[in-house]
LOVEX-380227 format. One record per residue: residue number from 1; chain; x, y, z of N, C-alpha, C, O in turn. Coordinates in steps of 0.05 Angstrom, whole numbers, always signed. Each point is the difference from the previous one (the first is absolute). Layout:
! residues N
LUMLO:NUM:A:X:Y:Z:X:Y:Z:X:Y:Z:X:Y:Z
...
***
This chain:
! residues 158
LUMLO:1:A:+10:+101:+2331:+25:-8:-10:-4:-16:-26:-18:-17:-1
LUMLO:2:A:+33:+23:-19:-2:-14:-26:+15:-26:+2:+23:-1:+7
LUMLO:3:A:-38:-22:-13:+14:-26:+1:+22:-2:-20:+0:+13:-21
LUMLO:4:A:+20:-29:+28:+23:-5:-18:-9:-15:-26:+10:+6:-21
LUMLO:5:A:-29:-24:+24:-10:-16:-23:-30:+1:+0:-13:-5:+20
LUMLO:6:A:+1:+12:-43:-29:+2:-3:-8:-14:-26:+14:+3:-20
LUMLO:7:A:-36:-18:+21:-10:-12:-24:-16:+22:-15:-17:+13:+12
LUMLO:8:A:+22:-9:-38:-14:+19:-16:-18:-15:-20:+11:-15:-16
LUMLO:9:A:-36:+20:+17:-19:-13:-18:-11:+21:-20:-9:+21:+8
LUMLO:10:A:+11:-27:-33:-8:+18:-21:-30:-5:-6:-8:-23:-6
LUMLO:11:A:-7:+44:+7:-29:-1:-7:-5:+19:-23:+16:+18:-5
LUMLO:12:A:-37:-23:-9:-8:+18:-21:-8:+27:+13:+13:+20:-5
LUMLO:13:A:-34:-21:+21:-10:+25:+13:-14:-6:+26:-11:+18:+12
LUMLO:14:A:+12:-42:-2:-16:-8:+23:+16:-7:+25:-9:-16:+16
LUMLO:15:A:+33:+27:-13:+16:-7:+23:-14:+5:+27:+2:-16:+18
LUMLO:16:A:-15:+39:-16:-13:+7:+25:-23:-20:+6:-4:-8:+23
LUMLO:17:A:-12:+2:-43:-22:-19:+3:+11:-28:+9:-12:-12:+18
LUMLO:18:A:+33:+3:-31:+12:-26:+7:+10:+1:+29:-4:-18:+16
LUMLO:19:A:+19:+40:-9:+11:+2:+27:-23:+1:+21:+3:-12:+21
LUMLO:20:A:-25:+25:-27:-23:+0:+18:-10:-28:+4:-7:-8:+23
LUMLO:21:A:+5:-7:-44:-10:-28:+2:+19:-17:+17:-9:-14:+17
LUMLO:22:A:+35:+16:-22:+20:-15:+15:-1:+7:+30:+0:-17:+17
LUMLO:23:A:-2:+43:-11:-1:+10:+28:-25:-11:+14:+0:-6:+24
LUMLO:24:A:-23:+5:-39:-25:-10:+12:-1:-30:+3:-15:-11:+16
LUMLO:25:A:+31:-3:-32:-2:-29:-2:+20:-15:+18:-7:-21:+11
LUMLO:26:A:+31:+31:-9:+21:-15:+14:+9:+14:+26:+2:+24:+0
LUMLO:27:A:+2:-40:+21:+10:+12:+25:+27:+12:-4:+15:-6:-19
LUMLO:28:A:-8:+24:+37:+26:+14:+0:+4:+13:-28:+23:+0:-10
LUMLO:29:A:-44:+12:-1:+1:+13:-26:-13:+27:+3:-20:+3:+13
LUMLO:30:A:+32:+17:-26:-11:+27:+1:+11:+17:-22:+20:-7:-13
LUMLO:31:A:-33:+29:+8:+11:+21:-18:+13:+20:+17:-11:+10:+20
LUMLO:32:A:+36:-3:-26:+14:+20:+15:+1:+27:-13:-1:+21:+14
LUMLO:33:A:+2:-20:-40:+2:+26:-14:-11:-3:-29:+2:-21:-12
LUMLO:34:A:-13:+43:+3:-9:+2:-28:+13:+26:-11:-3:+21:+12
LUMLO:35:A:+17:-24:-34:+14:+23:-12:-13:+7:-27:-4:-18:-17
LUMLO:36:A:-1:+43:+13:-12:+9:-25:+23:+11:-17:+20:+10:+10
LUMLO:37:A:-24:-13:-36:+21:+9:-19:+3:+30:+1:-20:+15:+0
LUMLO:38:A:+45:-5:+2:+5:+29:+1:-4:+14:-27:-2:+24:-1
LUMLO:39:A:+2:-40:-20:-5:+11:-27:-10:-23:-18:-2:-23:+9
LUMLO:40:A:-5:+30:-33:-9:-20:-19:+22:-21:-5:+24:+6:+2
LUMLO:41:A:-33:-31:-8:+19:-22:-6:-13:-16:-22:-23:+3:-6
LUMLO:42:A:+39:-22:-6:-10:-14:-24:-28:-13:+2:-15:+0:-19
LUMLO:43:A:+8:-10:+43:-26:-13:+2:-20:+15:+18:-20:-11:+8
LUMLO:44:A:+26:+36:-2:-18:+15:+17:+6:+30:+0:+17:+10:-15
LUMLO:45:A:-31:+3:+33:+3:+29:+1:+6:+9:+29:-3:-15:+19
LUMLO:46:A:+12:+39:-17:+6:+12:+26:-24:-4:+19:-23:+4:-8
LUMLO:47:A:+29:-13:+32:-20:-5:+20:-11:-28:+1:-12:-8:+20
LUMLO:48:A:+16:-8:-41:-8:-28:+1:+16:-15:+20:+23:+7:+6
LUMLO:49:A:-34:-29:+5:+16:-17:+18:+22:-12:-16:-5:-13:-20
LUMLO:50:A:+30:+17:+29:+23:-11:-13:+10:-25:+14:+3:-21:-12
LUMLO:51:A:+1:+22:+39:+8:-23:+15:-15:-2:+26:-11:+20:+10
LUMLO:52:A:+9:-45:+0:-13:-6:+25:+19:-17:+16:+8:-22:-10
LUMLO:53:A:+0:+30:+34:+16:-16:+17:-19:-16:+19:-17:+12:+12
LUMLO:54:A:+21:-38:-11:-17:-17:+16:+16:-25:+10:+22:-5:-10
LUMLO:55:A:-34:-9:+28:+12:-26:+9:-21:-22:-5:-24:+5:+2
LUMLO:56:A:+34:-29:-7:-16:-24:-3:+13:-20:+19:+22:-9:-4
LUMLO:57:A:-37:+2:+25:+11:-18:+21:+27:+10:+10:+19:-15:+4
LUMLO:58:A:-17:+41:+0:+25:+13:+10:+22:+4:-20:+21:+11:+7
LUMLO:59:A:-25:-20:-32:+20:+4:-21:-4:+27:-14:-22:+5:-10
LUMLO:60:A:+43:+12:+10:-4:+26:-12:-2:-2:-31:+16:-14:-13
LUMLO:61:A:-35:+29:+3:-4:+0:-29:-6:+29:-10:-8:+17:+16
LUMLO:62:A:+12:-13:-41:-8:+25:-13:-16:-8:-25:+9:-17:-15
LUMLO:63:A:-32:+29:+12:-15:-4:-25:+5:+25:-17:-4:+22:+8
LUMLO:64:A:+12:-27:-33:+6:+21:-19:-20:+0:-22:-4:-20:-13
LUMLO:65:A:-10:+42:+9:-19:+3:-22:+17:+8:-25:+2:+24:-6
LUMLO:66:A:+8:-44:-8:+18:+5:-22:-12:-2:-27:+13:+4:-20
LUMLO:67:A:-39:-10:+19:-13:-3:-26:+0:-28:-10:+8:-18:+14
LUMLO:68:A:-18:+13:-38:-5:-27:-10:+24:-14:-13:-2:-22:-10
LUMLO:69:A:+26:+35:+11:+23:-12:-14:+8:-27:+11:+5:-18:-16
LUMLO:70:A:-4:+14:+42:+9:-25:+12:-23:-13:+15:-16:+13:+12
LUMLO:71:A:+15:-39:-14:-21:-16:+13:+11:-18:+22:+24:-7:-1
LUMLO:72:A:-40:+1:+20:+8:-19:+21:+3:-28:-13:-12:-6:-20
LUMLO:73:A:+29:-11:+33:+2:-27:-9:+6:-19:+24:+5:+10:+22
LUMLO:74:A:-7:-35:-27:+6:-20:+21:+29:+0:+8:+8:-14:+19
LUMLO:75:A:+9:+29:-34:+28:+1:+8:+4:+13:+28:+20:-4:+12
LUMLO:76:A:-41:+18:-3:+0:+11:+27:-27:-9:+12:-21:+2:-12
LUMLO:77:A:+23:-11:+37:-25:-6:+15:+5:+5:+30:+22:-2:+10
LUMLO:78:A:-44:+7:+3:+0:+0:+30:-6:-29:+8:-19:-11:-10
LUMLO:79:A:+34:+0:+28:-6:-27:+11:-9:+4:+28:+15:+9:+18
LUMLO:80:A:-40:-17:-13:-12:+3:+27:-3:-27:+12:-14:-17:-10
LUMLO:81:A:+28:+13:+33:-1:-26:+14:-24:+1:+19:-3:+19:+16
LUMLO:82:A:-14:-39:-19:-25:-1:+16:+2:-23:+20:+15:-20:-5
LUMLO:83:A:-30:+21:+27:+1:-20:+20:-24:-19:+0:+2:-22:+11
LUMLO:84:A:-24:+30:-23:-24:-16:+0:-14:+1:-27:+6:+17:-17
LUMLO:85:A:-25:-35:+13:-16:+2:-25:-17:+25:+0:-3:+13:-21
LUMLO:86:A:-7:-5:+44:-16:+25:+2:+16:+24:-9:-10:+17:-14
LUMLO:87:A:+35:-15:+23:+17:+22:-8:+7:-1:-30:+0:+20:-13
LUMLO:88:A:+5:-44:+4:+5:-4:-29:-24:+9:-16:+3:+15:-20
LUMLO:89:A:-26:-24:+28:-25:+8:-14:-5:+30:+1:-8:+13:-20
LUMLO:90:A:+14:-1:+43:-5:+29:+4:+16:+17:-20:-11:+17:-14
LUMLO:91:A:+37:-23:+12:+17:+16:-19:-6:-7:-29:-1:+18:-17
LUMLO:92:A:-2:-44:+12:-6:-8:-28:-26:+13:-9:-1:+12:-22
LUMLO:93:A:-20:-15:+38:-26:+11:-7:+0:+31:-3:-13:+11:-17
LUMLO:94:A:+29:+2:+34:+2:+29:-1:+12:+8:-27:-9:+19:-13
LUMLO:95:A:+30:-32:+5:+14:+7:-25:-17:-8:-25:-5:+17:-17
LUMLO:96:A:-3:-42:+16:-16:-10:-23:-27:+13:-1:-10:+6:-21
LUMLO:97:A:-2:-2:+45:-27:+11:+1:-2:+30:-6:-22:+11:-3
LUMLO:98:A:+45:+2:+2:+1:+29:-6:+10:+5:-28:+15:+18:-5
LUMLO:99:A:-24:-35:-14:+8:+4:-28:+25:-14:-7:+11:+3:-22
LUMLO:100:A:+0:-20:+40:+25:-15:-6:-5:-25:-16:-22:-4:-11
LUMLO:101:A:+42:-12:+9:-1:-24:-17:+15:-23:+13:+22:+3:+9
LUMLO:102:A:-35:-26:-9:+13:-24:+10:+21:-10:-19:-2:+4:-24
LUMLO:103:A:+22:-17:+35:+20:-14:-16:+3:-27:+13:-20:-11:+10
LUMLO:104:A:+43:-1:-11:+4:-27:+11:+21:+1:+22:+16:+19:+3
LUMLO:105:A:-16:-41:+14:+20:-4:+20:+2:+22:+21:+21:+7:+10
LUMLO:106:A:-45:+5:-4:+0:+21:+21:+5:+28:-11:+1:+19:+16
LUMLO:107:A:+1:-16:-42:+5:+26:-12:-26:+13:-9:-18:-14:-9
LUMLO:108:A:+16:+40:+11:-22:+16:-11:+11:+28:-6:+22:+7:+9
LUMLO:109:A:-38:+8:-24:+7:+27:-6:-22:+19:+9:-24:-7:-1
LUMLO:110:A:+32:+30:+12:-21:+19:+7:-9:+15:-26:+12:-4:-21
LUMLO:111:A:-31:+21:+24:-11:+14:-24:+19:+19:-13:-6:+10:-22
LUMLO:112:A:+28:-4:+35:+21:+18:-12:+22:-17:-13:+19:+12:-10
LUMLO:113:A:-22:-38:+11:+20:-18:-13:+23:-8:+18:+17:-15:-9
LUMLO:114:A:-17:+23:+35:+21:-8:+18:-5:-29:+8:-22:-8:+7
LUMLO:115:A:+43:-8:-8:-2:-29:+7:+4:-5:+30:+16:+14:+13
LUMLO:116:A:-32:-33:-3:+1:-7:+28:+2:-31:+2:-13:-14:-15
LUMLO:117:A:+29:+5:+33:+1:-29:+7:-12:-2:+29:+12:+10:+19
LUMLO:118:A:-35:-22:-17:-12:-4:+26:+7:-28:+9:-12:-20:-9
LUMLO:119:A:+32:+17:+26:+14:-25:+5:-2:-8:+29:+12:+12:+17
LUMLO:120:A:-28:-33:-11:-1:-10:+27:+27:-10:+10:+15:-12:-15
LUMLO:121:A:-9:+18:+40:+26:-8:+12:+4:-30:-2:+22:-10:-2
LUMLO:122:A:-44:-5:+4:+3:-29:-1:+12:-9:-27:+15:-20:+0
LUMLO:123:A:-21:+34:-21:+12:-7:-26:+30:+7:+0:+16:-15:-9
LUMLO:124:A:-10:+39:+19:+28:+8:+2:+16:-20:+17:+23:-7:-8
LUMLO:125:A:-34:-1:+30:+14:-19:+18:+3:-27:-14:+21:-13:+3
LUMLO:126:A:-41:+4:-17:+2:-26:-14:+22:+1:-21:+15:-19:-2
LUMLO:127:A:-14:+40:-13:+21:+2:-21:+28:+2:+13:+19:-12:-11
LUMLO:128:A:-17:+25:+34:+25:+2:+14:+9:-27:+12:+24:-5:+3
LUMLO:129:A:-44:-12:+3:+7:-27:+11:+14:-17:-20:+16:-18:+8
LUMLO:130:A:-21:+22:-33:+13:-16:-21:-11:-28:-2:-20:-7:+14
LUMLO:131:A:+32:-9:-30:-7:-28:-3:-28:-6:-9:-12:+16:-15
LUMLO:132:A:+1:-38:+24:-26:-9:-8:-22:+19:+9:-20:+4:-14
LUMLO:133:A:+24:+8:+38:-20:+19:+10:-3:+24:-19:-22:+8:-7
LUMLO:134:A:+45:+3:-1:+0:+22:-18:-12:-7:-27:-16:+15:-12
LUMLO:135:A:+22:-39:+2:-10:-9:-26:-30:-2:+1:-14:+8:-18
LUMLO:136:A:+3:-21:+40:-29:-3:+2:-14:+27:+2:-20:+5:-14
LUMLO:137:A:+31:+13:+30:-13:+27:+3:+2:+15:-26:-19:+14:-8
LUMLO:138:A:+42:-15:-6:+3:+14:-25:-19:-11:-21:-13:+16:-14
LUMLO:139:A:+10:-42:+12:-19:-12:-19:-29:+8:+6:-15:+5:-19
LUMLO:140:A:+9:-3:+44:-27:+9:+8:-4:+29:-8:-21:+7:-12
LUMLO:141:A:+40:+10:+17:-1:+28:-6:-4:+4:-30:-15:+18:-9
LUMLO:142:A:+28:-34:-8:-1:+3:-29:-28:-3:-11:-5:+7:-23
LUMLO:143:A:-14:-19:+39:-27:-4:-10:-19:+23:+9:-24:+0:-6
LUMLO:144:A:+35:+20:+21:-17:+20:+13:+3:+27:-13:+20:+7:-13
LUMLO:145:A:-41:+9:+17:+2:+29:-5:+6:+12:+28:+23:+4:+7
LUMLO:146:A:-45:+2:+9:+4:+8:+28:+9:-25:+15:-10:-22:-4
LUMLO:147:A:+30:+25:+22:+11:-23:+14:-20:-9:+21:-12:+15:+16
LUMLO:148:A:+8:-42:-15:-18:-13:+19:+18:-11:+22:+14:-20:-4
LUMLO:149:A:-15:+33:+27:+17:-7:+23:-4:-30:+8:+20:-14:+5
LUMLO:150:A:-45:+5:-3:-5:-27:+9:+12:-20:-20:+11:-21:+8
LUMLO:151:A:-13:+27:-34:+11:-19:-20:+30:+0:+1:+12:-21:-4
LUMLO:152:A:+1:+44:+10:+29:+0:+3:+8:-15:+25:+19:-16:-1
LUMLO:153:A:-33:+20:+23:+6:-15:+24:-3:-30:-4:+16:-16:+10
LUMLO:154:A:-37:+8:-24:-4:-29:-6:+23:-10:-17:+10:-22:+5
LUMLO:155:A:-2:+37:-25:+22:-9:-17:+26:-2:+15:+16:-18:-5
LUMLO:156:A:-11:+36:+24:+24:-1:+16:+2:-26:+16:+21:-12:+2
LUMLO:157:A:-44:+3:+7:-1:-25:+16:+2:-25:-16:+7:-22:+10
LUMLO:158:A:-14:+25:-36:+2:-24:-17:-25:-14:-1:-3:-20:-14
***
């Protein structure tokens, strides 16, 4: 069944490679279909992979090999809520260690330029609590690249 709403990610030519990485890295992720172009198109030829249908943590996505015209940006990101430092490290290291790039405040980019927020639930909960607890957690987060769960927990307590 075709989902009513699907995230479409534009890739130059590596949609299938990216989808394979996501399926291997994140639970509840898989490739469901690969479609080849029925004829030549501006950035490829008949038979090239045109689209890849996949899920990331159960979210339906399509990767489109549309050529170099459009680039990924931080205007779109996957936000992955983690429960432990180990889980945070696992996803962060998978993305950054596979040709990705660190950013700040729990953000990183994979090697295809897709942005990810690897966000421990303790940070989300602290920000939702508001007041001084949120301010302390926020200020601690602002000093980090990958989020340090113990440091956020300490900031929450004051």
